[in-house]
N, C-alpha and C positions, 0 to 999 in steps of 0.2 A: 740559508740562502746560497746560491752557488755565487761567487765573486764577479763572473760578468754581470748577472741579473742584477747582483746588488749596486753595482758601479752604474748601470743602466737607469735603475730607478732614483739613485741619489742623484746623478746627473738631472735629470727630468725635476727633478723636486728641488734643486739648488738655482737652477736656470733661472737669467731674467723672461718674462712673458714678453718679448719685446717684438716678436717676429710673428707674422699670419701664420693662419693654419695651411698645413700643406694639404694642397689637392689628394681628396681620397684615392683616385685612382692611379696615382703616380707611381706609387710602391711596387705595383703587382701588374701593370700593362704598359706597353711599349707607348712613348710619344707619338700621336699622329702627323703624318707629313703636311697636312694641312693646318690652319689656323682652327682653333675650335670654336664651333657657334656660341652666340650668346643669348641666353632665353631671353623673352621679353620680359619686361617688370611684371610683376602680379598684379600690383595695384600702381594706380597714380593718383597720388594725394598729396597733399600740401605740407611742405615740412613741417614737423611740428615739435615744440620745445624741447621734447624727448630725444630729438636728432644729436642735441648736443651731450647725450650721455657717454661716458667712453664705453669704448669697445671691449666685449669678453669674448675672446677667442678661445675657439676649441681647443687649441693646445694648453692652453692657462685652465682651463675646466679638468683635463685630462691631468694636468700636472697638480692641483687641488686636491683632485680625488686619490691619487697616489700618496698624496700626504696624510689625508683626512679622511678617507674612506672607513667606516667602522668594519665592513667585511675584512679590508687588507689589514685593517690593526688586528685582528682576531687572528686572521690565518698568516701574519708573518711570524707567529709565534712557532708555527708548525714546523717548520724547519729547523728553529733551534733545537725544540723537544728531538728532532730526529738525529739531528747532529749528535748530541749528548746521547743517543742509545748507543753509537759507535763506541765510546769508551766504556759505557755500561758492558758491552759485549766483549771488551779487551779484559776485563777486571779479571776474569779467571786467570789469565797470564802475566799477571804482573806478581812481583814477588811479595810473598806473605811474610811476615816478622811476627815471631811470638814471644813472649816472655810469660814464666808462671813462676811464684814462688809459694814454700808452704812450711809449715812449723809444727811439730808435733809431740805429744810426750805421750809416753806410756809406764806403766807399774805393774810388778808382778809378784805376789806374795807367795809365801810359801808355808805349807803345814807344820813344818817341824818348829817347835820352842826353839827360840836363838837364831834361828835362819835369818840371814837380811833381806829385805823388801829389795829388787833388781827394778831400776828406774833409770830410763834412756829418753833422750830429747832428739831429735831429728828436724835439721833445717835445710830447704835445697832451692836452689834456684836454678832456673833452666831456661835458655835463650836459642832460640832457631830461627832459620828462614828457608822458605821453601820458594821454588821456582818450578813452574809448569810452560814447558816449551810447547811451541807449534808442533814438534814434531811427536808429539805424545810422550815424551820425556819428562820424568818428573825428577827434580834434584831436591837434595834437604841438605842442611848443615845445623847440627845441633852440638851444644855445651852444655855441659851442667857442672854445678860444684853442690856438693852434699858435704853438712858438717853434722856429726854424730858424737854424742857423749854418753857414758854409760857408769851407771855409780852400783856395786863397787867398778871401780878403774879397771880399762883394760888397759894393752900395750898402748895403745895410741889415744889418748884420752885429754881433748876431744881430737877426734878422726876427721881427715878432711878428705873426701873423695872428688876426683874430677876426671871427667871424660869428654873427649872431641869426637863426633861420630859424621861421616859423610856416607851419604846413601844416594841410589839413583834406582829408578825403575822405568821401564820401558814397556810399553805397550807393544804387542806384535798383532794383533788382529783388529779388534775394536779400540778406534783411536788412533790408529798408527798412521805418521805421515801428516804433512801438512792441509792437505786439501780437505778432509772432513773437519780440521779442529777448528781451521780459519771460518768455516761456511758461514757461522752466525755473524763474524765480523763482516764478510764480504754483504751477507745479506742487510745487515745494518746499513753499509754504504749505498746498497743500491736502494735501502728505505730511505736514506736523505735526499737522495738523487729524486726519488720519485714526490719526497715532500718540496723540492725546490719546483719540481715540474708542475703539481698540484696547485702550490701558490702562484707561478708563475699562469697557469689557468684561470686563478680566481682574478689576476691582473688583468687577463685580457677581457675576461667578462666584465669587469668594473669600466674597463676602458670601451668596450661596444655598448654599454647600459650609459654610461656618461654621453657617448655621440650620438646616441638614440633620443637621450632626454635633451640634449642639445639641440637637436634638430627639431623636436617634438615642439619646443619652445618656441623655435623660430618658425616652424608652423603655424603655431598659435598666435605669435604677435603678428604675423602678417594676415591670419585669417582675421584677426580682431581690426586689422587696417582696412580690409576688403568688407567688414562687417561696417564698419565705421563710414567707408564711403557711400556704401548701398543705403544707409541710413540718411546721409546727406543728400543721396541723389533723391530718394522718397521725399525727405521734407521739401525739397525743391520742387518737385511733382506736384506735392501736395498744395504748396501755395502758388504754384501755377495754376492747379485746377479751380484754387478758390476765386484768383483773379479772372479767368478767364469765366467763371460762371456770373460772375457779377457785370461783363460784358456780354453775356448770353450767349457766349460758344461754348460752353462747356455746362453741363447737366450735374443735377445733384449726385448723381449715380458717379459721375466721376470724381466728383470731392470726396464721397464715401469711400470710392475706389483708393483715392489717394490717400486717406486717412487710415485705411486697413493696410496699406503697404508701409506707410510709417510705423504702425505699431508693432507687425511682423518684424521691421527692420530694428525696432529697440528690443524686441524678444531675442533676436539672434546677435546683438551687440551684447546683450547680459550675458547671454549664456557663453560667447566666446572671451568676456571678461572674466570669467569662470575658470574658462579653460586655460587661458593665461597665469592665473595666479597658481591653479593644479600642477601646471607643469614646471610652473617655476618654483613650487616648493620640490617637486619630483627631481629637478636637478639640483638644487640646493642640499636636499638630503643626500646625495651620491659624492658631492665635493666637499663637504663640509660636516660640522658635528653642531648642532644645535644652533644653527646658522640662518632658521627659515626666515627670518625678517631682514635679512642683510640684503641689500640693493643689489641687482643683477644688471649689467650693463646691456648693450645692444649685442643680439647675436644676429647670425646670419648663415645662411646656407653657402657651401661651398660653391666654387666655381670648376666644374667637372668639365673633362674633355670629352665632348658629346660624342666625339667618333671613333673613341679608343673603346674597345672590348678587352675584357679580360681573355687570356687564353688556359684553356683548362688543363692542358698539360703541364704548363709551368706553375698553375696554382695547384694544383692535386702533388707535384714535387714539393713545393713549398710546405704544404699540409703533413706531406709525411717526414720534413726534416723539423718541424718546429711546433706542429701540434700538440700541446702539452699532453693531453688524453691519452693520444695514440703512443707518445713515448711512453709514456707512464705505465701503459698496457704491456710495450715491449722489456722496460726494465723489471715488472711484475713476473713475465716470465723466465727470467733470469734467477729471480727469487725462489721461484717453485722447482728450479733445478738443482739450485743448491739445496732445497729441502728434501730432495729425492737421494742427494748424497749423503746427508745427514741421516736418513731415516734406513738408507742400504748399510751405513756404518753400524747403525744401532742394532741390527739384524744379526751381526756376527758376534761369534764367542769372545769371550774375554780373556785372552791369554799374555800374560804378563811374566817379566823376568826382573829381577831386583838384584841389588848387590850394596852390601856396607861394609865400610871399614871403621873402626874405633880404636881409639888410642885412649886410656886411663892411666891413673896415677893413685897413689894413697900416701898421705902424709899429716904430720901432726900440726903444721901451718899452713895458712893460704899461701906465703910466699913461695913455698918451695912445691906445693901439691900440681901446679902446671909443668914446673920443671920436671918433676917425674911422669907426667902424661907422655913427652917426648922419648922418653926411656924405651929403647928398640924392644925390650921386652916385655914391655906392657901393651899390648894391641889385641886386637879382635878382628875376626871379618867374618862375614855371612854372603850365602848367595841362596837365593829362593825362586820358585816359579809357582804363578797362581793361575787358577783354570776355571772358569766358570762358565754355565752352557744353559741358555733357558729351557727348560724341557720343552719340546713342542715349538718352539719360538713362534707360537699362533700370534700374539699380540704385535711381535716386531714385526712378521712379514706382512699384516694387515695394515701397520702404520704405513712400510713401503709402497703396499697397493694404493694406499690413500692418497698418497704423495704423487705417484703418477697418474693417477686417474684425474687429481687436481690439474696435473699439470697440462693433461690432454684437453680437459676442460678448459681452460685458459688460453691454450693455443688456440682452440677452436674460435673462444669467443675474441680471440685477436683477428683473426681472419674476417669473423664477423664486423669487427670493428674497421679493417682496413675496407672491406666493401662498402659499411656504412657511409665513411668517409669519401670514397669515391663519389657515392650516391649525392651525399650534401655538397660536395664542391662541384659537382656537374648541375645541380639544382641551383647553387648559389651563382656560377656563373651565367648560366640561361636567365636567372632572375635580374643579373646587373644588366646582361644584354637587354632583355625584355624592358625594364624600366629605363632604360636609355631612350628607347624608342618611344615609350609612353610619354616620357617628359619633353621629347620633341613635337609629339603629336599634341599634347596638352597645352603646350606653348601657342601652337598655330591656334588650337581651339579657341584659346583664352582672347588670341589678337581677332579672330573671325567674330566672337561674340561680342567684342568691343565695338566692332565697326557696324554690328547690326543693331547695336544699341543705338550707336550715334545717329544711324539712319531714320531709325524709329522714333528718337527723338525729334529728328529734323523735321519727319514726316506730321508729330504729333503739333509742333511748333507753327507747322504750315496747316494746319487743321484739316490733314489729311489723315490722321490716324486718332485713335482712343487713349485715353490714360490707363484702361486697362493691357490695350497691346505695349505700352510704353514699360509698365511693371512687369510685363512678360517678359520682355528684353531684358530688364532689369537683371530680374531673375535668371534669367540664363548667363547673362555676365556675371552675376556672382557664383553661380553653380561652376562655369566653367575657369574661374580664376581659383575657385576652391578646388577643384579638381587638377588646376595646375601645381597648387601647392602639394596636395595629395600623392602629385608624381615625384615630385621633388623628394618628401620624406621617403616615399617608396624607395628612389632611387639610391638616396644618403644610407639609408636603414640596411638596404640590400649589399651595399658596397662593404658597410661596416660588418654584416653578418660573414660575406667571404672574407675580410681581414683577419675576423675571429677564427675561422677554420684554418687559413693559411697560417696562423700564428705570428703573424707580422704588425698585429695593432700596436703593440708598444712600439717596437723598430722603428715604424714612419715617424715617430714625434721625435725621436733621438736622432734621426738622418737628416731631419729636419733642422733640429738645432745647431746641428755640425755644420751643416752648410750655412747657416747664419752666421756662424762663427767667423767663418772663413774670410 
């Protein structure tokens, strides 16, 4: 993981969750000149003991997700693997030390009677070091010490031979220069950058999923409050209908209508309770590990600046600068360019020149043999030229054509991705703008339905309406309030999607924390 990204995630995970959530529009839209409108409350119910719960802010959820989310736990290993791949690619250019040792004996007999059997023993130790350079040069230094003894004895018995050899070989065509030789290392570095970008993309996905799950839970709980309030109104209407029937003002049909209204309200309440539990589990699965029975505090919608709208040009610029998938695709293009260089270099003939200088000595003792090595008369040298050429070069040329075709394909795919990014940003900006207006209209419709219900209820109390009309007005009120909640969720989700495209989902929480610590 890149250091800036690592610091950002670590800072978020270690922070104290003591500040409220940042307004989701603040990161990418200018603040309006006028004060923001305040949407009317979705429901008007009496406080319950649950109101004493501690609040679970969106920032706390995101921090917990960064710390415990399974997808991020799995994904964070990929940058580490890619980082080690850089060291693997450098392995060919690390010094290689070698050491060998051997011992042997041979005997030779003669057919003539009385001729002695000749036997000899040989032991040697060789040590060397080889270094491959990025320029295509190979350097080596080797030394050996050989001990031999013969029976019958010769002049030196035992005899010690020592030598010291320095050699160099330079490629002149294939593998010449640092550009082609360093290409695998540069490709691995780009792979590390891409792994960090992919992990950053996973983080942004988890942030967006956490935001959506948080807002969906807020919707489910407020929807449950609406359903609870509707059940209360239905029960109240049912009780009133029974009382009015006893006084002769209402009929059995009014009572039956009220009873059916209570049954429908209870069914909606049970479904809403199930939705709350399901969405609570969905949030806990994102922000924890095997903590599905953990309590979840109060959640709430964010206060949006309803008069502020995102600007397409600035959102697109942010997306091109920070969107991980787009940046990763650009880095992939650079990798494919390196592949062309390697393929082009591999298609060349192999021509190399080499040179070696050797010093050697021979003595009857190990203490003096290396002294003889540096005697000016004991030396040797050699130069050589090696040339290989693949007949026809069909395979090499095909690999180069493949690399170029792959690059052309990915460049076309990058242009397609850039266009898709523009289309998606345009759509996301329009979605936020539309949902802002929808939230305003839904709030007005909810307020109107509440007044219509109060008017119809007053008419019913005065004997000028029926319970059926009151239930219809109540259903309209519930529908309007749920529609208002739907509009709020849609607005929050569309803003989270825009921030995901802009690549600013995580940075917004870091900015909020920095502001809180000042």
